C-alpha positions in Angstrom: 136.7 118.3 81.1 136.0 114.3 81.1 131.9 114.2 80.4 130.0 112.4 83.3 128.1 109.6 83.2 124.2 110.8 82.2 122.2 109.8 84.8 119.3 109.2 82.6 121.4 106.2 81.4 121.8 104.7 84.0 117.6 105.2 84.6 116.7 103.7 81.5 118.5 100.4 82.2 117.8 100.0 85.8 113.8 100.3 84.6 114.6 97.8 81.4 116.3 95.8 84.0 113.0 95.4 86.4 110.4 95.7 83.3 111.9 92.4 82.0 112.5 90.5 85.6 108.6 91.3 86.2 107.2 90.3 83.0 109.1 87.0 83.1 109.7 86.6 86.2 106.8 88.0 88.5 104.4 87.8 85.6 103.7 91.5 85.6 100.0 92.5 84.4 101.8 94.0 81.1 103.0 92.3 78.1 105.8 92.8 76.0 103.3 94.2 73.2 101.7 96.9 75.3 105.1 97.5 77.0 106.8 97.9 73.3 104.2 100.4 72.0 104.3 102.5 75.0 107.7 103.0 74.5 107.3 103.5 70.9 104.2 106.0 71.2 106.2 107.6 73.9 109.5 108.3 71.4 107.5 108.9 68.7 105.3 111.6 70.8 109.1 113.5 71.7 110.1 113.8 67.9 107.0 114.7 66.8 106.9 117.4 69.6 110.5 118.1 68.8 109.8 118.9 65.4 107.0 121.0 65.7 108.8 123.2 68.7 111.4 123.0 66.6 114.1 121.4 69.0 116.8 118.8 68.7 114.9 114.9 69.4 116.3 113.3 72.3 114.7 109.7 73.1 116.4 109.3 76.8 113.6 111.6 78.8 110.2 109.7 76.6 111.9 106.4 77.5 112.3 106.7 80.8 108.1 107.9 80.9 107.2 105.0 78.6 109.4 102.7 80.8 107.6 104.2 84.4 104.3 104.0 82.5 105.0 100.2 81.2 105.8 99.6 85.2 102.9 101.4 87.2 100.0 102.2 85.0 97.7 100.6 84.2 94.4 99.8 82.5 91.8 97.0 80.4 91.9 99.8 77.4 95.1 99.9 75.4 93.8 103.2 74.2 94.0 104.9 77.4 98.2 103.9 78.0 98.6 105.2 74.8 97.0 108.7 75.5 99.2 108.5 78.7 102.1 108.3 76.8 101.4 111.3 75.1 100.5 113.6 77.8 103.4 112.3 79.5 105.3 113.4 76.6 103.5 116.6 75.6 103.4 118.1 78.9 107.1 118.6 79.0 106.2 121.2 76.1 103.3 122.9 76.6 102.7 123.2 80.2 106.1 125.2 80.8 106.5 128.1 83.0 109.8 130.4 82.2 111.4 127.7 80.0 111.0 125.4 82.3 108.6 122.0 82.4 106.2 122.0 86.0 105.2 118.5 86.2 106.9 115.5 86.4 105.8 113.7 83.3 104.9 110.4 84.0 103.3 112.2 87.4 100.9 114.3 85.5 99.5 111.4 82.7 98.6 109.4 85.5 96.6 112.0 87.4 95.1 113.5 84.5 93.6 109.8 83.7 93.0 108.8 87.3 90.9 112.1 87.3 88.8 111.9 84.2 88.2 107.9 84.2 87.9 105.4 86.8 89.4 102.8 84.1 93.2 102.9 85.0 94.3 102.1 88.2 98.2 102.2 89.8 100.1 98.8 90.4 100.5 98.2 93.9 104.1 97.3 93.5 104.0 94.7 96.0 106.8 92.5 94.1 108.2 90.2 96.9 110.9 90.6 99.0 113.8 89.7 96.2 112.6 91.9 93.9 112.3 94.6 96.0 115.4 95.0 97.8 117.1 94.4 94.0 115.5 97.7 93.2 116.3 98.8 96.6 120.1 98.1 95.8 119.9 99.7 91.7 118.4 102.6 93.0 120.9 103.7 95.6 123.3 102.8 92.6 121.9 105.2 90.8 121.9 108.2 93.3 125.8 107.3 94.0 126.1 107.3 90.0 123.4 110.7 90.0 125.5 112.7 92.6 124.8 115.7 90.1 121.0 115.6 89.8 118.8 115.6 92.6 119.2 113.1 95.2 118.7 115.5 98.6 115.1 115.8 97.7 115.1 111.6 97.5 117.1 111.6 101.3 114.2 114.5 102.4 111.0 112.6 101.1 111.8 109.1 102.3 113.1 110.5 105.7 109.7 112.6 105.8 107.5 109.5 104.7 108.9 106.9 106.5 108.7 109.5 110.0 104.5 110.3 109.4 104.2 106.5 109.1 106.1 105.6 111.5 104.8 108.5 113.6 101.1 107.7 112.6 101.7 103.7 113.8 103.1 104.9 117.4 100.2 106.8 117.7 97.6 104.8 117.4 99.4 101.3 118.7 100.0 99.1 115.7 102.8 97.4 116.0 105.7 98.4 113.1 105.4 95.5 111.2 102.5 97.9 109.2 104.3 100.6 108.4 107.0 98.7 107.3 105.0 97.0 105.2 103.7 100.2 104.1 107.4 100.4 103.2 108.1 97.6 101.2 106.1 99.1 98.0 107.8 99.0 94.6 105.5 102.1 93.4 106.9 104.4 96.3 110.6 103.1 94.6 109.5 104.0 91.6 108.1 107.3 92.8 111.1 108.5 95.0 114.3 107.5 93.2 112.5 108.2 89.4 109.7 110.8 89.9 110.1 113.6 93.1 113.7 113.5 92.2 113.3 114.7 88.4 115.7 117.7 88.7 113.8 119.1 85.9 110.4 119.8 88.1 111.9 120.2 91.7 112.8 123.8 92.9 116.5 125.0 92.0 117.7 125.4 95.6 118.9 123.0 98.1 116.5 124.6 100.7 113.6 124.8 98.5 113.9 121.1 97.5 114.0 119.6 101.0 110.5 122.1 101.8 109.3 121.0 98.3 109.9 116.9 99.7 108.5 118.0 102.9 105.2 119.5 101.7 104.8 116.2 98.9 105.2 113.8 102.3 102.7 115.5 104.0 100.1 116.2 101.8 100.4 112.2 100.4 100.3 111.8 103.8 96.7 113.7 104.5 95.2 112.4 101.1 95.8 108.6 101.7 94.9 108.7 105.9 92.8 111.7 105.6 90.7 111.7 102.8 91.2 107.9 102.3 92.6 108.2 98.0 95.5 105.6 97.3 98.1 106.5 95.3 98.5 109.7 98.0 102.2 110.4 97.2 101.3 110.7 93.1 98.1 113.3 94.2 100.1 115.6 96.3 103.1 115.4 94.0 100.9 116.8 91.0 99.8 119.8 93.3 102.8 120.3 95.0 104.6 121.0 91.2 102.3 123.9 91.2 103.8 125.5 93.9 108.0 124.8 92.5 107.6 128.5 90.8 107.1 130.2 93.6 109.4 128.2 95.7 112.1 129.2 92.8 111.0 132.9 93.5 111.1 132.7 97.0 114.5 130.6 96.9 116.5 131.4 93.9 119.5 129.0 92.4 121.1 128.7 89.3 118.5 126.4 86.6 119.3 122.2 86.5 120.4 121.6 82.5 121.7 118.5 81.5 123.8 119.6 79.3 125.8 122.0 81.8 126.2 118.6 83.8 127.8 116.5 81.0 126.8 113.8 79.9 128.3 110.4 78.9 130.6 109.6 76.0 127.9 107.6 74.8 125.5 111.0 74.7 128.5 113.0 73.4 128.7 111.0 70.0 125.0 110.8 70.3 125.3 114.8 69.6 127.7 115.0 67.4 125.6 112.4 65.1 123.2 114.2 65.2 124.8 117.8 64.1 126.7 115.6 62.0 123.3 114.6 60.5 122.0 118.0 60.6 125.1 118.9 57.9 124.0 120.0 54.3 125.4 117.3 52.3 127.8 119.5 50.2 131.0 118.4 48.9 133.4 120.0 50.9 136.2 122.1 48.5 140.1 120.9 48.9 141.7 123.6 51.4 144.1 124.5 48.6 141.6 126.1 46.6 138.7 127.9 49.6 138.9 131.2 50.7 139.2 131.4 54.6 135.4 132.5 54.4 134.4 129.6 52.2 136.7 127.5 54.7 134.2 128.6 57.4 131.2 128.1 55.6 131.6 124.5 54.9 133.1 123.8 58.0 130.8 121.6 60.7 130.5 123.4 63.9 129.7 121.4 67.7 126.3 121.8 68.2 125.3 124.4 70.1 124.5 124.5 73.9 122.8 127.4 74.3 119.6 126.8 71.8 116.1 126.5 73.2 116.7 123.0 72.3 118.3 122.4 75.6 115.9 123.5 77.9 113.1 120.6 77.0 114.1 118.2 78.6 113.0 115.5 81.2 
């Protein structure tokens, strides 16, 4: 079967393009040097954790987490932002239940730092109409590319969130420009298309994902409009993620795996190169002087996708 396009490559491309445009044209409050440092620490943490846990190193999910932190998290302290990158990657390896990490890496890193220090905050994501709608189109294109992943939870959440915002404004007699303004938010787009839709941290069944999306939307509205705390959907996602194992137990289904849904030709070649580089540097004898057992010994087979290494992903 022809390998499918790896959706993580599309996510990396979209986030990188937005970050470059934001720094160069929109004057994002993040420098190229800091962004490079965040990405380097995130990928370095992935390499270190992969070595400690004995799994195959794959930088794609770490790159997505690093780019998301560059776009969302702000702080006057470089150290705190780098700690967030380490927390994001490390949480995938440490906070797990039955081979599945519980929290979205970027979400848990942001929430953890906001919980323990007031020196970090989330970028409001007001980019202007041109950047907002351009990124919206890119996100919608990502849903088309990412057909195998969790597009349904994205649709369910944005529908529930829109209904709550519009319903609240109708109840209070507010003009419709108020909820529309709240929806034109870049941080909301990042949350909807790159955070809550993470296929490795959402429930396995479609019914479970619909329930999960509704819970996150309701929790976010309660935190934002009743507890009067900003970033309600971020807090809500972190809290509702703790319920995913119970939802999976109540509504079981096949677990998502990046490998089981294919990958791009680049990712297939990348995996092949890794398997070649990990093979012992032995001189292969000629076929005429090699017994069948020795031929089997010196052959380089494909990388095993059933190992525990495939269970740690974004």
